[in-house]
C-alpha positions in Angstrom: -36.3 8.1 47.6 -39.9 9.1 48.5 -41.1 7.8 45.1 -39.3 4.5 45.6 -41.0 4.1 49.0 -44.4 4.8 47.4 -43.7 2.2 44.7 -42.6 -0.4 47.3 -45.7 0.3 49.3 -47.8 -0.2 46.1 -46.1 -3.5 45.5 -46.8 -4.6 49.1 -50.4 -3.5 48.8 -50.8 -5.6 45.7 -49.8 -8.6 47.8 -52.1 -7.7 50.7 -55.2 -6.8 48.7 -55.2 -10.0 46.7 -55.1 -12.0 50.0 -57.7 -9.8 51.6 -60.3 -11.1 49.1 -60.0 -14.6 50.6 -60.2 -16.0 54.0 -57.8 -14.1 56.3 -54.5 -15.8 56.5 -50.9 -14.8 56.9 -49.0 -14.7 53.7 -45.4 -15.9 53.8 -44.0 -13.8 51.0 -46.3 -10.8 50.4 -43.8 -8.6 48.5 -42.5 -11.5 46.3 -46.0 -12.7 45.6 -47.1 -9.2 44.8 -44.2 -8.9 42.4 -45.1 -12.1 40.7 -48.7 -11.0 40.3 -47.6 -7.6 39.0 -45.2 -9.3 36.5 -47.9 -11.5 35.1 -50.2 -8.5 34.6 -47.5 -6.4 33.1 -46.4 -9.2 30.8 -49.9 -9.6 29.4 -50.6 -5.9 29.0 -47.2 -4.8 27.7 -46.9 -7.6 25.1 -50.5 -6.8 24.0 -49.5 -3.1 23.6 -46.5 -4.0 21.6 -48.4 -6.4 19.4 -51.0 -3.6 18.8 -48.5 -1.2 17.3 -48.3 -1.7 13.5 -44.9 -2.9 12.2 -44.3 0.3 10.2 -44.7 2.4 13.4 -41.8 0.9 15.4 -39.7 3.8 14.1 -42.3 6.3 15.4 -41.1 8.9 17.9 -43.4 11.7 19.1 -40.6 14.3 18.8 -37.0 14.2 17.5 -35.8 14.2 21.1 -37.8 11.1 22.1 -37.0 7.5 21.6 -38.6 5.3 18.9 -41.2 2.7 19.8 -38.6 0.1 18.8 -36.1 1.6 21.2 -38.7 1.3 24.0 -39.3 -2.4 23.2 -35.5 -3.2 23.0 -35.0 -1.4 26.3 -37.8 -3.4 28.0 -36.2 -6.6 26.8 -32.9 -5.7 28.3 -34.3 -4.4 31.6 -36.5 -7.5 32.1 -33.4 -9.8 31.8 -31.2 -7.6 33.9 -33.6 -6.8 36.8 -35.2 -10.2 37.0 -31.7 -11.8 37.1 -30.6 -9.4 39.8 -33.7 -10.1 41.9 -33.7 -13.8 41.6 -30.0 -14.6 41.2 -30.8 -16.6 38.1 -28.2 -16.4 35.3 -29.3 -14.2 32.4 -29.6 -16.5 29.4 -27.4 -15.9 26.4 -29.6 -14.2 23.9 -28.9 -12.0 20.9 -29.2 -8.4 21.9 -32.1 -6.5 20.3 -31.8 -3.1 18.6 -34.3 -0.4 18.1 -34.1 -0.9 14.4 -35.1 -4.6 14.6 -38.4 -5.4 13.0 -41.6 -6.1 14.9 -41.3 -9.8 14.2 -38.0 -9.8 16.0 -38.8 -7.5 18.9 -42.2 -9.1 19.9 -40.8 -12.6 20.4 -37.7 -11.2 22.2 -40.1 -9.3 24.6 -42.2 -12.4 25.2 -39.0 -14.4 26.0 -37.8 -11.7 28.4 -41.1 -11.9 30.3 -41.0 -15.7 30.2 -37.5 -15.4 31.8 -38.9 -13.1 34.5 -41.9 -15.5 35.2 -39.6 -18.5 35.6 -36.8 -16.8 37.6 -39.1 -15.0 40.0 -40.8 -18.2 41.1 -38.0 -18.8 43.6 -37.9 -15.3 45.1 -38.7 -15.1 48.8 -39.1 -12.0 50.9 -36.4 -13.2 53.3 -33.8 -12.7 50.5 -34.8 -9.2 49.5 -32.3 -7.6 51.9 -29.4 -9.3 50.2 -26.9 -6.9 48.5 -26.2 -7.5 44.8 -24.1 -5.6 42.2 -25.9 -2.8 40.5 -25.2 -0.1 37.9 -22.0 1.9 38.3 -20.3 -0.6 40.5 -22.7 0.1 43.4 -24.3 -2.5 45.6 -28.0 -2.4 46.3 -30.6 -4.8 47.8 -32.7 -7.2 45.8 -35.7 -5.4 47.4 -34.6 -2.1 46.0 -34.5 -3.7 42.5 -38.0 -5.0 43.1 -39.1 -1.4 43.5 -37.2 -0.3 40.5 -38.7 -3.1 38.4 -42.2 -2.2 39.5 -41.6 1.4 38.7 -40.1 0.5 35.3 -43.2 -1.6 34.4 -45.5 1.3 35.0 -43.2 3.7 33.1 -42.8 1.3 30.1 -46.5 0.5 29.8 -47.6 4.1 30.1 -45.0 5.1 27.4 -46.2 2.4 25.1 -49.8 3.4 25.7 -49.0 7.0 24.9 -47.2 6.0 21.7 -50.2 3.9 20.7 -52.7 6.8 21.4 -50.5 9.2 19.4 -51.0 6.8 16.5 -54.8 6.6 16.9 -54.8 3.2 18.7 -56.2 2.3 22.1 -53.8 0.6 24.5 -55.0 -2.9 25.7 -56.1 -1.6 29.2 -58.4 1.0 27.5 -60.1 -1.4 25.2 -63.5 -2.9 25.8 -63.3 -6.4 27.3 -63.3 -9.2 24.8 -65.7 -12.1 25.1 -69.3 -12.9 24.8 -71.8 -10.0 25.1 -73.5 -9.7 28.5 -76.9 -11.4 28.8 -79.9 -9.4 27.6 -81.9 -7.9 30.4 -85.6 -9.0 30.5 
């Protein structure tokens, strides 16, 4: 519970810090807006991480007890659809389920599509609806706000796991790479 509260506070801070850089105003949906900004960042970084992993390494697992990289990607696809649907109330689209043994050229587009679903479905989310109770795992009910916290926590867990798998294969994760673009101007 303590960890969940810390994650919710972090999501809220994302919403507040982005607004603090502009003229002070009251933000109508700071948590929902923070979630949308977080989802956009995670979509960019996570897809880039998955694209960085060579196709022949999707069966890589650090130890026999750990999941394969392909399993991680398949899991991310499923959780994006499930959690973004629960938060937004949007119906989960009918898509073919992914498997950890699917090739990279199947898993990458599936991951992109799941993030696209999140981007689209989260546009209508408002803070005033986050207290609504929705069905959750195990037949339990929980609030949309609690699922926001779980999704934010999952995003951090999923990207950090992908980054670790990349590093174990001698590759830098996207957030550790030097920025791309033109070189800085020469100093006189």
